[in-house]
C-alpha positions, 0 to 999 in steps of 0.5 A: 767287039767290046763288052756291052757295045752290042747292047750299046747299040741296040739302046741307040737303035731304040732311041732312035725309034723313040725320037721319031715317034716323038717327032711325028706327034709333034708334027701334029700339035701346036707348035708355038711355046714348044722346045724339045730337049734331048740329052744323055747322061754320059757318052759311051765309055770302056769300063774304068775309063776317067776322061772327060766325055762329050755328051748328046745335046740337041734342042729344037725350038718346034716354031723355028725352022732355023738352026744354030751350031754351037762348036765350043763345049758346053755343059749340060748342068745348064740345061735346067736354067736353060728351060726355066728362062725359055718358060719365062720367055727370057729364051725364045730363039736359037740365037738366044740359046747359043748366047746363053750357053756362050756366056757359061762357063764350060766344065769338063764331066768326068766319070767316077770310078 
């Protein structure tokens, strides 16, 4: 087992528990005009590794039952703009989110040493 991996797995389990609690709370509220975004600052990595890494990014528009998958890599640096456009109602559907990210250039994320 790599050093740090057991604590990383425990953190994933904690995230799963907390996310389930969040979803249970969201089931009880008005879902109009609400979006949930899950992200991370980095992927699990070994010490001194300096490769581009994917990160978790998931979004849920609570009032929508549809889903989309974006197969091309996207950059998390645009999350703030995504939220802003959502609040301005310029983005309101999963198709809008997909189009938003398709129009943005991808920036590889590297880990600094």
